[in-house]
C-alpha positions as CSV (number, residue, x, y, z in Angstrom):
1,M,0.0,0.0,0.0
2,A,1.7,3.2,-1.1
3,E,1.2,6.3,1.0
4,G,1.9,10.1,0.8
5,K,1.1,13.0,3.1
6,S,-1.4,15.8,2.3
7,E,-1.4,19.3,3.6
8,G,-3.8,18.3,6.4
9,Q,-1.4,15.5,7.4
10,S,-3.8,12.8,6.2
11,K,-2.2,10.1,4.2
12,I,-3.0,9.5,0.5
13,R,-3.3,5.7,0.1
14,Y,-3.5,3.5,-2.9
15,E,-2.8,-0.2,-3.6
16,Q,-1.1,-1.1,-6.9
17,I,-2.9,-4.0,-8.6
18,A,-1.0,-4.0,-11.9
19,D,1.8,-2.1,-13.7
20,M,0.8,-0.9,-17.1
21,G,4.1,0.7,-17.9
22,S,4.9,4.3,-18.8
23,G,4.0,5.5,-15.3
24,L,0.5,4.1,-15.4
25,I,-0.8,1.5,-12.9
26,I,-4.2,0.0,-12.0
27,A,-4.8,0.9,-8.4
28,R,-7.3,0.4,-5.7
29,V,-7.9,3.8,-4.0
30,P,-10.1,4.6,-1.0
31,A,-13.0,6.9,-1.9
32,E,-11.9,9.6,0.5
33,C,-8.5,9.9,-1.1
34,I,-9.9,10.8,-4.6
35,R,-10.3,14.5,-5.2
36,E,-12.5,16.0,-8.0
37,Q,-11.2,18.9,-10.0
38,D,-12.4,22.4,-9.0
39,I,-13.4,23.0,-12.6
40,N,-14.7,20.4,-14.9
41,A,-16.1,21.3,-18.4
42,R,-18.0,17.9,-18.8
43,I,-21.5,18.2,-17.3
44,M,-24.3,15.7,-16.8
45,K,-28.0,16.2,-16.3
46,N,-29.3,15.5,-12.8
47,E,-31.6,12.7,-14.1
48,M,-28.8,11.1,-16.0
49,Q,-26.5,11.3,-12.9
50,R,-29.3,9.6,-10.8
51,Q,-29.6,6.9,-13.4
52,L,-25.8,6.3,-13.3
53,T,-26.0,6.0,-9.5
54,D,-28.8,3.5,-9.8
55,N,-26.8,1.5,-12.3
56,I,-23.8,1.4,-10.1
57,K,-25.9,0.3,-7.1
58,K,-27.1,-2.7,-9.1
59,R,-23.6,-3.7,-10.0
60,G,-22.0,-2.7,-6.7
61,Q,-18.9,-1.4,-8.7
62,L,-18.0,0.8,-11.6
63,E,-18.1,-0.9,-15.0
64,S,-15.2,1.2,-16.5
65,L,-12.1,2.6,-14.9
66,P,-11.7,6.3,-14.2
67,F,-8.4,7.9,-15.0
68,C,-6.7,9.7,-12.1
69,A,-3.3,11.2,-11.4
70,L,-1.0,11.4,-8.4
71,T,0.1,15.1,-8.3
72,E,3.8,15.9,-8.5
73,D,4.0,16.7,-4.8
74,G,2.5,13.4,-3.9
75,N,-0.1,15.0,-1.8
76,R,-3.3,14.3,-3.8
77,I,-4.9,11.9,-6.2
78,E,-7.0,13.9,-8.6
79,I,-9.6,12.8,-11.2
80,I,-8.7,13.5,-14.8
81,S,-11.6,11.6,-16.4
82,G,-14.5,9.9,-14.6
83,H,-15.8,12.7,-12.3
84,H,-19.5,11.6,-12.7
85,R,-18.7,7.9,-12.3
86,I,-16.9,8.5,-9.1
87,R,-19.4,10.9,-7.8
88,S,-22.2,8.5,-8.4
89,G,-20.1,5.7,-7.0
90,K,-19.7,7.6,-3.8
91,D,-23.5,8.3,-3.7
92,A,-24.0,4.6,-4.3
93,G,-21.9,3.8,-1.2
94,I,-18.7,2.5,-2.8
95,K,-15.8,2.9,-0.3
96,E,-12.9,2.2,-2.7
97,F,-12.4,2.5,-6.5
98,F,-10.3,0.7,-9.1
99,V,-8.7,3.4,-11.3
100,I,-6.0,3.9,-13.9
101,L,-3.5,6.0,-11.9
102,D,-0.7,8.1,-13.4
103,I,2.1,8.0,-10.8
104,S,4.6,9.9,-13.0
105,G,3.9,13.1,-11.0
106,L,2.0,15.5,-13.2
107,N,2.1,19.2,-12.6
108,R,-1.0,21.4,-12.8
109,S,-0.6,22.3,-16.4
110,K,-0.2,18.6,-17.6
111,I,-3.2,17.5,-15.5
112,V,-5.4,20.3,-17.0
113,A,-4.2,19.4,-20.5
114,K,-5.1,15.7,-20.0
115,Q,-8.5,16.7,-18.5
116,I,-9.3,18.8,-21.6
117,A,-8.1,16.1,-24.0
118,H,-10.1,13.3,-22.3
119,N,-13.3,15.5,-22.5
120,A,-12.7,16.7,-26.0
121,I,-11.3,13.6,-27.7
122,S,-14.3,11.3,-27.9
123,G,-16.2,9.6,-30.6
124,F,-19.9,9.9,-31.5
125,D,-22.6,7.3,-31.8
126,D,-24.0,6.2,-35.2
127,Q,-27.7,6.7,-34.8
128,S,-28.8,3.9,-37.1
129,T,-26.6,1.4,-35.2
130,L,-27.9,2.6,-31.9
131,K,-31.5,2.0,-33.1
132,E,-30.5,-1.6,-34.1
133,L,-29.0,-2.1,-30.7
134,A,-32.1,-0.7,-29.0
135,K,-34.3,-3.4,-30.7
136,M,-32.3,-6.0,-28.7
137,L,-33.6,-4.5,-25.4
138,E,-36.2,-6.9,-24.1
139,D,-36.6,-5.9,-20.4
140,V,-38.0,-2.5,-19.3
141,D,-35.3,-2.2,-16.6
142,D,-32.7,-2.6,-19.3
143,M,-34.3,0.1,-21.3
144,I,-34.2,2.4,-18.4
145,E,-30.7,1.5,-17.5
146,S,-29.5,2.2,-21.0
147,Y,-30.7,5.8,-20.8
148,A,-31.3,5.8,-24.5
149,G,-33.5,8.6,-25.7
150,K,-37.0,8.1,-27.1
151,D,-35.7,9.0,-30.6
152,I,-33.3,6.0,-30.3
153,L,-35.7,3.5,-28.7
154,E,-38.5,4.0,-31.3
155,E,-40.0,0.5,-31.5
156,P,-39.0,-0.5,-27.9
157,E,-40.4,2.9,-26.8
158,A,-43.9,1.5,-26.9
159,E,-42.9,-1.2,-24.4
160,L,-41.1,1.4,-22.2
161,E,-44.1,3.8,-22.3
162,K,-46.4,1.0,-20.9
163,Y,-44.4,1.1,-17.7
164,L,-43.4,4.8,-17.4
165,S,-46.6,6.4,-18.8
166,P,-49.5,4.0,-19.3
167,T,-51.8,4.5,-22.2
168,V,-55.2,3.1,-23.1
169,S,-53.6,0.6,-25.5
170,F,-53.6,-2.0,-22.8
171,D,-55.5,-2.9,-19.7
172,W,-54.1,-1.3,-16.5
173,K,-55.1,0.0,-13.1
174,N,-53.6,3.0,-11.4
175,L,-52.6,2.0,-7.9
176,T,-51.0,4.3,-5.3
177,F,-49.5,2.9,-2.1
178,T,-47.8,5.5,0.1
179,F,-46.1,5.3,3.5
180,L,-46.9,8.2,5.8
181,P,-46.6,9.2,9.4
182,H,-49.8,8.9,11.3
183,Q,-51.0,12.4,10.8
184,I,-54.3,13.3,9.2
185,A,-52.8,16.5,7.7
186,D,-50.3,14.4,5.7
187,L,-53.0,12.1,4.4
188,Q,-55.1,15.0,3.4
189,K,-52.2,16.6,1.5
190,L,-51.7,13.3,-0.3
191,I,-55.4,13.1,-1.3
192,D,-55.4,16.7,-2.5
193,A,-52.2,16.1,-4.6
194,L,-53.7,13.0,-6.2
195,E,-57.1,14.6,-6.9
196,N,-56.4,15.0,-10.6
197,T,-54.9,11.5,-11.1
198,K,-57.8,9.7,-9.4
199,P,-56.1,6.3,-8.7
200,D,-58.3,3.2,-8.7
201,F,-56.8,2.3,-5.4
202,L,-55.1,4.4,-2.7
203,G,-53.2,2.5,0.1
204,V,-51.7,4.3,3.1
205,A,-49.4,2.6,5.6
206,D,-47.2,3.7,8.6
207,I,-43.9,5.2,7.4
208,E,-42.1,2.8,9.7
209,Q,-43.3,-0.1,7.5
210,Y,-41.6,1.4,4.4
211,K,-38.1,0.1,5.1
212,P,-39.0,-3.5,5.9
213,F,-41.3,-3.5,2.8
214,L,-38.5,-2.3,0.6
215,E,-36.0,-4.8,2.2
216,T,-38.4,-7.7,1.7
217,L,-39.1,-6.7,-1.9
218,T,-35.4,-6.5,-2.6
219,K,-34.7,-9.9,-1.0
220,Y,-37.5,-11.5,-3.0
221,Q,-36.1,-10.0,-6.2
222,Q,-32.7,-11.6,-5.4
223,F,-34.3,-14.9,-4.3
224,A,-36.5,-15.3,-7.3
225,N,-34.0,-13.6,-9.7
226,V,-36.6,-11.1,-10.8
227,K,-35.4,-7.8,-12.0
228,N,-38.7,-6.0,-12.6
229,T,-40.3,-4.6,-9.5
230,G,-43.9,-5.2,-10.8
231,A,-43.1,-8.8,-11.5
232,A,-41.6,-9.3,-8.0
233,I,-44.7,-7.8,-6.4
234,H,-46.9,-10.1,-8.5
235,A,-44.9,-13.1,-7.4
236,M,-45.2,-12.1,-3.8
237,I,-49.0,-11.8,-4.3
238,K,-49.0,-15.4,-5.6
239,C,-47.2,-16.6,-2.5
240,T,-49.8,-14.9,-0.3
241,E,-52.6,-16.6,-2.4
242,Q,-50.9,-19.9,-1.8
243,M,-50.9,-19.2,2.0
244,F,-54.6,-18.5,1.9
245,E,-55.2,-21.8,0.1
246,D,-53.0,-23.7,2.6
247,I,-55.1,-22.5,5.6
248,G,-58.4,-23.0,3.8
249,Y,-59.4,-19.3,3.6
250,T,-62.7,-18.5,1.9
251,E,-64.3,-15.2,1.4
252,D,-67.8,-16.4,2.3
253,S,-67.0,-16.4,6.0
254,E,-65.5,-13.9,8.5
255,W,-62.0,-14.6,9.7
256,V,-60.3,-13.3,12.8
257,Q,-56.6,-12.9,13.5
258,L,-55.4,-15.1,16.4
259,T,-53.5,-12.2,17.8
260,S,-56.8,-10.5,18.6
261,I,-57.7,-13.5,20.8
262,F,-54.3,-14.4,22.4
263,G,-52.8,-10.9,22.3
264,S,-49.7,-12.2,20.7
265,S,-48.6,-14.3,17.7
266,A,-45.7,-16.0,19.6
267,V,-45.5,-18.6,22.4
268,P,-42.6,-20.0,24.4
269,A,-40.5,-22.7,22.6
270,E,-41.5,-25.4,25.1
271,A,-45.2,-24.7,24.6
272,A,-44.7,-24.6,20.8
273,E,-43.2,-28.1,20.9
274,V,-46.3,-29.5,22.8
275,I,-48.7,-27.7,20.4
276,Q,-46.8,-28.9,17.3
277,E,-46.9,-32.5,18.5
278,A,-50.6,-32.3,19.3
279,V,-51.4,-30.7,15.9
280,K,-49.4,-33.3,14.0
281,K,-51.1,-36.2,15.9
282,M,-54.6,-34.7,15.2
283,A,-53.7,-34.3,11.5
284,D,-52.3,-37.8,11.2
285,E,-55.4,-39.3,12.8
286,G,-57.7,-37.3,10.6
287,V,-59.2,-35.2,13.4
288,I,-58.2,-32.0,11.6
289,G,-57.3,-31.3,7.9
290,T,-53.7,-30.8,6.8
291,K,-54.7,-27.4,5.4
292,N,-56.8,-26.4,8.3
293,K,-54.5,-26.9,11.3
294,W,-56.2,-24.0,13.1
295,Q,-59.1,-26.4,13.7
296,A,-57.0,-28.0,16.4
297,I,-57.6,-24.9,18.6
298,E,-61.3,-25.0,17.9
299,Y,-61.4,-28.8,18.7
300,L,-59.6,-28.4,22.0
301,A,-61.6,-25.4,23.0
302,A,-64.9,-27.2,22.2
303,E,-63.8,-30.2,24.3
304,Y,-62.9,-27.9,27.2
305,L,-66.2,-26.1,27.1
306,A,-68.0,-29.4,27.0
307,G,-66.3,-30.4,30.2
308,K,-64.2,-33.3,28.8
């Protein structure tokens, strides 16, 4: 791990991964040791920067190496090319970056010259080729990740529009599910804001439920290898429907949560072992159904009330 001292006595650290020759190496550099230029001519729209951050979050790493330089005094590692990638990487939570690092000791003039050159010397996209590539995009998440304009997407645009801005060309429902603190004023503001959109369904939950909901959804996407959020929610719905079938739920009768009777959904481990053994025995003997194990509670309660 190579080190150098900065003006503030903090150490500039980097780990050499490979020597490319001519004063260039591939290095692993802590995020806090990489400094942006005070002036950078290359700009990026906010929405494009946000999309870049989202793309990096999915991968967990940059997909191309930024170009940085160790200053001639050895006090700083400065970005020459890749400002937006590193900025989004930091926003995505990346703590260290793999970069191409010039360790020859460039002065300010040479760093600026290379910065201008890297910004100016770039190719351009052939529009017809881009359109052919766009036709290969099959997943809406891939369309969004590509950040291709609508003039490029053309045919795939219709598919993208279904998800980003639904039209009457297909059957859809407008659902809004929002997490809010328990204040009537916040709920009223939401209703007022949605007055013109008129969703078919409006669901409101406690804001504290948002994080576990998002974590569960993310875990399920990873578990089922589903990229599209809508598809993941649909799969979770199917799992819930299977649970209803397993317990024998029907809409023609009223159901009550056991927590409203017992005051809790948990019992001590020792009690659980006894209950599980009794339920298994009752199911094996045909006293209760395998999909209606809750009948064990009803059976035992009825026996107790009958004085048996």
